A tleap script that builds the chain and sets N, CA, C and O, in Angstrom:
source leaprc.protein.ff14SB
mol = sequence {
  NMET GLN GLN GLU PRO THR ILE SER PHE SER
  ILE HIE GLU ASP LYS GLU ARG GLN MET LYS
  ASP LEU LEU THR GLN VAL TYR ASP ALA LEU
  ARG GLU LYS GLY TYR ASN PRO ILE ASN GLN
  ILE VAL GLY TYR ILE LEU SER GLU ASP PRO
  THR TYR ILE THR THR HIE SER ASN ALA ARG
  SER LEU ILE ARG ARG ILE ASP ARG ASP GLU
  LEU LEU HIE ALA LEU VAL LYS SER TYR LEU
  ASN GLU GLY LYS CASP
}
set mol.1.N position { 135.815 101.799 156.558 }
set mol.1.CA position { 135.871 101.354 157.937 }
set mol.1.C position { 137.299 101.509 158.460 }
set mol.1.O position { 138.251 101.010 157.860 }
set mol.2.N position { 137.428 102.200 159.574 }
set mol.2.CA position { 138.731 102.482 160.141 }
set mol.2.C position { 139.137 101.388 161.115 }
set mol.2.O position { 138.355 100.990 161.978 }
set mol.3.N position { 140.370 100.903 160.969 }
set mol.3.CA position { 140.869 99.865 161.871 }
set mol.3.C position { 141.457 100.506 163.113 }
set mol.3.O position { 142.042 101.588 163.065 }
set mol.4.N position { 141.287 99.817 164.214 }
set mol.4.CA position { 141.889 100.278 165.457 }
set mol.4.C position { 143.360 99.889 165.463 }
set mol.4.O position { 143.729 98.855 164.905 }
set mol.5.N position { 144.198 100.698 166.083 }
set mol.5.CA position { 145.628 100.377 166.107 }
set mol.5.C position { 145.888 99.087 166.881 }
set mol.5.O position { 145.188 98.758 167.838 }
set mol.6.N position { 146.901 98.382 166.442 }
set mol.6.CA position { 147.293 97.154 167.123 }
set mol.6.C position { 148.062 97.509 168.381 }
set mol.6.O position { 148.948 98.363 168.362 }
set mol.7.N position { 147.720 96.854 169.459 }
set mol.7.CA position { 148.406 97.069 170.726 }
set mol.7.C position { 149.524 96.043 170.836 }
set mol.7.O position { 149.297 94.844 170.676 }
set mol.8.N position { 150.715 96.517 171.106 }
set mol.8.CA position { 151.871 95.646 171.251 }
set mol.8.C position { 151.967 95.174 172.688 }
set mol.8.O position { 151.832 95.967 173.621 }
set mol.9.N position { 152.198 93.890 172.865 }
set mol.9.CA position { 152.313 93.313 174.194 }
set mol.9.C position { 153.645 92.597 174.290 }
set mol.9.O position { 153.979 91.780 173.431 }
set mol.10.N position { 154.403 92.894 175.322 }
set mol.10.CA position { 155.707 92.267 175.516 }
set mol.10.C position { 155.730 91.539 176.844 }
set mol.10.O position { 155.594 92.151 177.903 }
set mol.11.N position { 155.903 90.237 176.782 }
set mol.11.CA position { 155.988 89.436 178.006 }
set mol.11.C position { 157.224 89.844 178.795 }
set mol.11.O position { 157.202 89.870 180.026 }
set mol.12.N position { 158.310 90.163 178.077 }
set mol.12.CA position { 159.558 90.549 178.735 }
set mol.12.C position { 159.362 91.816 179.575 }
set mol.12.O position { 159.804 91.868 180.722 }
set mol.13.N position { 158.712 92.824 179.019 }
set mol.13.CA position { 158.468 94.069 179.757 }
set mol.13.C position { 157.555 93.824 180.951 }
set mol.13.O position { 157.752 94.406 182.018 }
set mol.14.N position { 156.559 92.967 180.773 }
set mol.14.CA position { 155.646 92.651 181.864 }
set mol.14.C position { 156.392 91.951 182.994 }
set mol.14.O position { 156.154 92.238 184.167 }
set mol.15.N position { 157.282 91.046 182.650 }
set mol.15.CA position { 158.051 90.318 183.655 }
set mol.15.C position { 158.974 91.273 184.416 }
set mol.15.O position { 159.108 91.164 185.635 }
set mol.16.N position { 159.612 92.211 183.699 }
set mol.16.CA position { 160.474 93.185 184.368 }
set mol.16.C position { 159.668 94.088 185.296 }
set mol.16.O position { 160.127 94.430 186.386 }
set mol.17.N position { 158.490 94.466 184.876 }
set mol.17.CA position { 157.626 95.304 185.722 }
set mol.17.C position { 157.210 94.533 186.982 }
set mol.17.O position { 157.169 95.097 188.075 }
set mol.18.N position { 156.906 93.257 186.821 }
set mol.18.CA position { 156.537 92.421 187.971 }
set mol.18.C position { 157.725 92.275 188.931 }
set mol.18.O position { 157.550 92.351 190.147 }
set mol.19.N position { 158.933 92.065 188.386 }
set mol.19.CA position { 160.121 91.969 189.235 }
set mol.19.C position { 160.329 93.259 190.018 }
set mol.19.O position { 160.635 93.232 191.210 }
set mol.20.N position { 160.161 94.385 189.335 }
set mol.20.CA position { 160.345 95.675 190.001 }
set mol.20.C position { 159.334 95.853 191.125 }
set mol.20.O position { 159.684 96.328 192.205 }
set mol.21.N position { 158.089 95.479 190.880 }
set mol.21.CA position { 157.057 95.588 191.914 }
set mol.21.C position { 157.400 94.718 193.127 }
set mol.21.O position { 157.293 95.167 194.268 }
set mol.22.N position { 157.810 93.481 192.876 }
set mol.22.CA position { 158.163 92.575 193.971 }
set mol.22.C position { 159.377 93.098 194.740 }
set mol.22.O position { 159.388 93.092 195.971 }
set mol.23.N position { 160.390 93.546 194.013 }
set mol.23.CA position { 161.601 94.050 194.654 }
set mol.23.C position { 161.306 95.302 195.476 }
set mol.23.O position { 161.886 95.498 196.544 }
set mol.24.N position { 160.416 96.137 194.985 }
set mol.24.CA position { 160.022 97.335 195.735 }
set mol.24.C position { 159.316 96.962 197.030 }
set mol.24.O position { 159.544 97.593 198.062 }
set mol.25.N position { 158.464 95.949 196.988 }
set mol.25.CA position { 157.786 95.484 198.200 }
set mol.25.C position { 158.791 94.937 199.212 }
set mol.25.O position { 158.676 95.194 200.410 }
set mol.26.N position { 159.770 94.188 198.726 }
set mol.26.CA position { 160.817 93.646 199.599 }
set mol.26.C position { 161.628 94.789 200.198 }
set mol.26.O position { 161.902 94.795 201.398 }
set mol.27.N position { 162.008 95.747 199.373 }
set mol.27.CA position { 162.756 96.926 199.827 }
set mol.27.C position { 161.995 97.642 200.944 }
set mol.27.O position { 162.570 97.974 201.981 }
set mol.28.N position { 160.708 97.877 200.726 }
set mol.28.CA position { 159.891 98.580 201.722 }
set mol.28.C position { 159.811 97.799 203.030 }
set mol.28.O position { 159.880 98.393 204.106 }
set mol.29.N position { 159.668 96.487 202.953 }
set mol.29.CA position { 159.582 95.656 204.161 }
set mol.29.C position { 160.892 95.703 204.939 }
set mol.29.O position { 160.884 95.800 206.166 }
set mol.30.N position { 162.009 95.636 204.235 }
set mol.30.CA position { 163.311 95.717 204.901 }
set mol.30.C position { 163.498 97.074 205.577 }
set mol.30.O position { 163.982 97.153 206.706 }
set mol.31.N position { 163.115 98.122 204.886 }
set mol.31.CA position { 163.236 99.469 205.454 }
set mol.31.C position { 162.345 99.627 206.692 }
set mol.31.O position { 162.756 100.221 207.689 }
set mol.32.N position { 161.123 99.090 206.619 }
set mol.32.CA position { 160.197 99.163 207.761 }
set mol.32.C position { 160.776 98.482 208.997 }
set mol.32.O position { 160.517 98.906 210.123 }
set mol.33.N position { 161.557 97.431 208.786 }
set mol.33.CA position { 162.144 96.703 209.914 }
set mol.33.C position { 163.475 97.290 210.364 }
set mol.33.O position { 164.092 96.779 211.299 }
set mol.34.N position { 163.927 98.368 209.705 }
set mol.34.CA position { 165.135 99.048 210.136 }
set mol.34.C position { 166.424 98.542 209.499 }
set mol.34.O position { 167.513 98.929 209.924 }
set mol.35.N position { 166.320 97.690 208.495 }
set mol.35.CA position { 167.509 97.193 207.802 }
set mol.35.C position { 167.928 98.163 206.701 }
set mol.35.O position { 167.146 99.016 206.281 }
set mol.36.N position { 169.166 98.023 206.240 }
set mol.36.CA position { 169.615 98.723 205.047 }
set mol.36.C position { 169.182 97.854 203.866 }
set mol.36.O position { 169.812 96.831 203.597 }
set mol.37.N position { 168.128 98.238 203.161 }
set mol.37.CA position { 167.560 97.366 202.119 }
set mol.37.C position { 168.540 97.010 201.005 }
set mol.37.O position { 168.548 95.873 200.533 }
set mol.38.N position { 169.357 97.954 200.583 }
set mol.38.CA position { 170.298 97.682 199.495 }
set mol.38.C position { 171.288 96.598 199.910 }
set mol.38.O position { 171.510 95.640 199.170 }
set mol.39.N position { 171.883 96.749 201.096 }
set mol.39.CA position { 172.843 95.752 201.577 }
set mol.39.C position { 172.209 94.372 201.705 }
set mol.39.O position { 172.814 93.365 201.337 }
set mol.40.N position { 171.000 94.334 202.225 }
set mol.40.CA position { 170.331 93.045 202.428 }
set mol.40.C position { 169.992 92.378 201.092 }
set mol.40.O position { 170.176 91.171 200.935 }
set mol.41.N position { 169.505 93.153 200.143 }
set mol.41.CA position { 169.143 92.593 198.834 }
set mol.41.C position { 170.389 92.125 198.093 }
set mol.41.O position { 170.378 91.062 197.472 }
set mol.42.N position { 171.460 92.907 198.153 }
set mol.42.CA position { 172.719 92.494 197.516 }
set mol.42.C position { 173.226 91.207 198.161 }
set mol.42.O position { 173.664 90.293 197.463 }
set mol.43.N position { 173.168 91.134 199.468 }
set mol.43.CA position { 173.581 89.912 200.169 }
set mol.43.C position { 172.781 88.709 199.704 }
set mol.43.O position { 173.335 87.631 199.492 }
set mol.44.N position { 171.489 88.893 199.548 }
set mol.44.CA position { 170.637 87.801 199.060 }
set mol.44.C position { 171.007 87.409 197.627 }
set mol.44.O position { 171.135 86.225 197.318 }
set mol.45.N position { 171.176 88.397 196.765 }
set mol.45.CA position { 171.484 88.107 195.360 }
set mol.45.C position { 172.809 87.342 195.247 }
set mol.45.O position { 172.908 86.376 194.490 }
set mol.46.N position { 173.814 87.773 195.996 }
set mol.46.CA position { 175.129 87.126 195.914 }
set mol.46.C position { 175.140 85.720 196.499 }
set mol.46.O position { 175.819 84.836 195.975 }
set mol.47.N position { 174.400 85.507 197.574 }
set mol.47.CA position { 174.476 84.228 198.285 }
set mol.47.C position { 173.283 83.308 198.056 }
set mol.47.O position { 173.381 82.096 198.250 }
set mol.48.N position { 172.174 83.877 197.648 }
set mol.48.CA position { 170.884 83.184 197.557 }
set mol.48.C position { 170.437 82.653 198.920 }
set mol.48.O position { 169.650 81.710 199.002 }
set mol.49.N position { 170.942 83.265 199.973 }
set mol.49.CA position { 170.552 82.903 201.334 }
set mol.49.C position { 169.333 83.732 201.726 }
set mol.49.O position { 169.443 84.948 201.889 }
set mol.50.N position { 168.183 83.100 201.879 }
set mol.50.CA position { 166.949 83.853 202.156 }
set mol.50.C position { 166.936 84.557 203.502 }
set mol.50.O position { 166.087 85.417 203.732 }
set mol.51.N position { 167.864 84.211 204.404 }
set mol.51.CA position { 167.850 84.864 205.710 }
set mol.51.C position { 168.302 86.325 205.639 }
set mol.51.O position { 168.176 87.054 206.623 }
set mol.52.N position { 168.822 86.759 204.500 }
set mol.52.CA position { 169.115 88.186 204.323 }
set mol.52.C position { 167.829 89.005 204.243 }
set mol.52.O position { 167.850 90.219 204.446 }
set mol.53.N position { 166.727 88.352 203.952 }
set mol.53.CA position { 165.453 89.046 203.735 }
set mol.53.C position { 164.508 88.739 204.891 }
set mol.53.O position { 164.333 87.584 205.280 }
set mol.54.N position { 163.913 89.773 205.423 }
set mol.54.CA position { 162.970 89.634 206.526 }
set mol.54.C position { 161.705 88.882 206.095 }
set mol.54.O position { 161.336 88.874 204.921 }
set mol.55.N position { 161.068 88.265 207.057 }
set mol.55.CA position { 159.768 87.637 206.779 }
set mol.55.C position { 158.632 88.660 206.903 }
set mol.55.O position { 157.488 88.375 206.550 }
set mol.56.N position { 158.964 89.849 207.406 }
set mol.56.CA position { 157.971 90.921 207.557 }
set mol.56.C position { 157.297 91.202 206.213 }
set mol.56.O position { 157.966 91.301 205.184 }
set mol.57.N position { 156.004 91.325 206.229 }
set mol.57.CA position { 155.201 91.602 205.028 }
set mol.57.C position { 155.422 90.572 203.922 }
set mol.57.O position { 155.267 90.867 202.737 }
set mol.58.N position { 155.785 89.370 204.330 }
set mol.58.CA position { 155.959 88.252 203.388 }
set mol.58.C position { 157.111 88.495 202.396 }
set mol.58.O position { 157.133 87.913 201.312 }
set mol.59.N position { 158.062 89.355 202.777 }
set mol.59.CA position { 159.141 89.753 201.863 }
set mol.59.C position { 160.005 88.573 201.431 }
set mol.59.O position { 160.409 88.499 200.270 }
set mol.60.N position { 160.291 87.656 202.340 }
set mol.60.CA position { 161.153 86.527 201.992 }
set mol.60.C position { 160.497 85.652 200.922 }
set mol.60.O position { 161.161 85.174 200.001 }
set mol.61.N position { 159.228 85.457 201.055 }
set mol.61.CA position { 158.492 84.677 200.057 }
set mol.61.C position { 158.433 85.421 198.721 }
set mol.61.O position { 158.545 84.811 197.658 }
set mol.62.N position { 158.259 86.722 198.784 }
set mol.62.CA position { 158.178 87.526 197.565 }
set mol.62.C position { 159.467 87.479 196.766 }
set mol.62.O position { 159.438 87.306 195.548 }
set mol.63.N position { 160.604 87.633 197.444 }
set mol.63.CA position { 161.872 87.690 196.711 }
set mol.63.C position { 162.217 86.346 196.081 }
set mol.63.O position { 162.941 86.290 195.087 }
set mol.64.N position { 161.704 85.275 196.652 }
set mol.64.CA position { 161.974 83.951 196.094 }
set mol.64.C position { 161.192 83.707 194.803 }
set mol.64.O position { 161.460 82.740 194.090 }
set mol.65.N position { 160.244 84.561 194.507 }
set mol.65.CA position { 159.503 84.464 193.239 }
set mol.65.C position { 160.312 85.027 192.074 }
set mol.65.O position { 159.989 84.788 190.910 }
set mol.66.N position { 161.359 85.770 192.395 }
set mol.66.CA position { 162.169 86.420 191.368 }
set mol.66.C position { 163.348 85.517 191.011 }
set mol.66.O position { 164.091 85.078 191.889 }
set mol.67.N position { 163.514 85.245 189.726 }
set mol.67.CA position { 164.663 84.478 189.269 }
set mol.67.C position { 165.898 85.375 189.362 }
set mol.67.O position { 165.926 86.462 188.786 }
set mol.68.N position { 166.912 84.918 190.084 }
set mol.68.CA position { 168.099 85.752 190.304 }
set mol.68.C position { 168.795 86.134 189.002 }
set mol.68.O position { 169.219 87.279 188.845 }
set mol.69.N position { 168.917 85.202 188.073 }
set mol.69.CA position { 169.580 85.505 186.803 }
set mol.69.C position { 168.826 86.589 186.032 }
set mol.69.O position { 169.432 87.502 185.471 }
set mol.70.N position { 167.511 86.476 186.013 }
set mol.70.CA position { 166.701 87.489 185.325 }
set mol.70.C position { 166.811 88.838 186.022 }
set mol.70.O position { 166.851 89.884 185.373 }
set mol.71.N position { 166.859 88.803 187.352 }
set mol.71.CA position { 166.996 90.047 188.114 }
set mol.71.C position { 168.338 90.710 187.826 }
set mol.71.O position { 168.393 91.919 187.599 }
set mol.72.N position { 169.415 89.935 187.833 }
set mol.72.CA position { 170.734 90.499 187.533 }
set mol.72.C position { 170.780 91.071 186.124 }
set mol.72.O position { 171.351 92.138 185.900 }
set mol.73.N position { 170.186 90.367 185.187 }
set mol.73.CA position { 170.122 90.845 183.809 }
set mol.73.C position { 169.410 92.203 183.743 }
set mol.73.O position { 169.899 93.141 183.115 }
set mol.74.N position { 168.254 92.290 184.398 }
set mol.74.CA position { 167.476 93.531 184.383 }
set mol.74.C position { 168.225 94.669 185.086 }
set mol.74.O position { 168.179 95.814 184.637 }
set mol.75.N position { 168.915 94.352 186.188 }
set mol.75.CA position { 169.652 95.383 186.916 }
set mol.75.C position { 170.815 95.936 186.097 }
set mol.75.O position { 171.019 97.149 186.043 }
set mol.76.N position { 171.576 95.048 185.462 }
set mol.76.CA position { 172.703 95.507 184.644 }
set mol.76.C position { 172.196 96.312 183.450 }
set mol.76.O position { 172.750 97.359 183.115 }
set mol.77.N position { 171.150 95.818 182.820 }
set mol.77.CA position { 170.556 96.524 181.680 }
set mol.77.C position { 170.089 97.920 182.098 }
set mol.77.O position { 170.344 98.902 181.400 }
set mol.78.N position { 169.419 97.998 183.217 }
set mol.78.CA position { 168.924 99.283 183.709 }
set mol.78.C position { 170.082 100.214 184.059 }
set mol.78.O position { 170.040 101.401 183.736 }
set mol.79.N position { 171.091 99.698 184.702 }
set mol.79.CA position { 172.236 100.512 185.097 }
set mol.79.C position { 172.957 101.074 183.873 }
set mol.79.O position { 173.318 102.251 183.851 }
set mol.80.N position { 173.163 100.256 182.877 }
set mol.80.CA position { 173.893 100.709 181.701 }
set mol.80.C position { 173.075 101.645 180.839 }
set mol.80.O position { 173.637 102.540 180.207 }
set mol.81.N position { 171.787 101.472 180.794 }
set mol.81.CA position { 170.913 102.362 180.021 }
set mol.81.C position { 170.641 103.673 180.737 }
set mol.81.O position { 170.210 104.647 180.120 }
set mol.82.N position { 170.891 103.696 182.042 }
set mol.82.CA position { 170.577 104.859 182.862 }
set mol.82.C position { 171.259 106.131 182.357 }
set mol.82.O position { 170.621 107.183 182.309 }
set mol.83.N position { 172.524 106.065 181.984 }
set mol.83.CA position { 173.255 107.259 181.590 }
set mol.83.C position { 173.130 107.627 180.127 }
set mol.83.O position { 173.770 108.581 179.685 }
set mol.84.N position { 172.331 106.906 179.361 }
set mol.84.CA position { 172.246 107.149 177.924 }
set mol.84.C position { 171.144 108.115 177.526 }
set mol.84.O position { 170.960 108.380 176.338 }
set mol.85.N position { 170.421 108.638 178.474 }
set mol.85.CA position { 169.319 109.564 178.149 }
set mol.85.C position { 169.814 110.958 177.900 }
set mol.85.O position { 169.019 111.854 177.616 }
savepdb mol mol.pdb
quit
């Protein structure tokens, strides 16, 4: 009898994927409203002031679901790993 391979599940990877999805939705909402999404998101991350994020498409509520410390960790990790390929 042949065993099926074990599927590996990582909560950490799932959480990072969820953060990316939420951040992408926020980015798209900011762009739709004519803002510079990068500047607005950076402003929010640095200040934690939700008024940097539009309420359009529920973006302000979405970004508040993301833990800032976890987001910064994921961003730095992604940035540093980017050039290693």
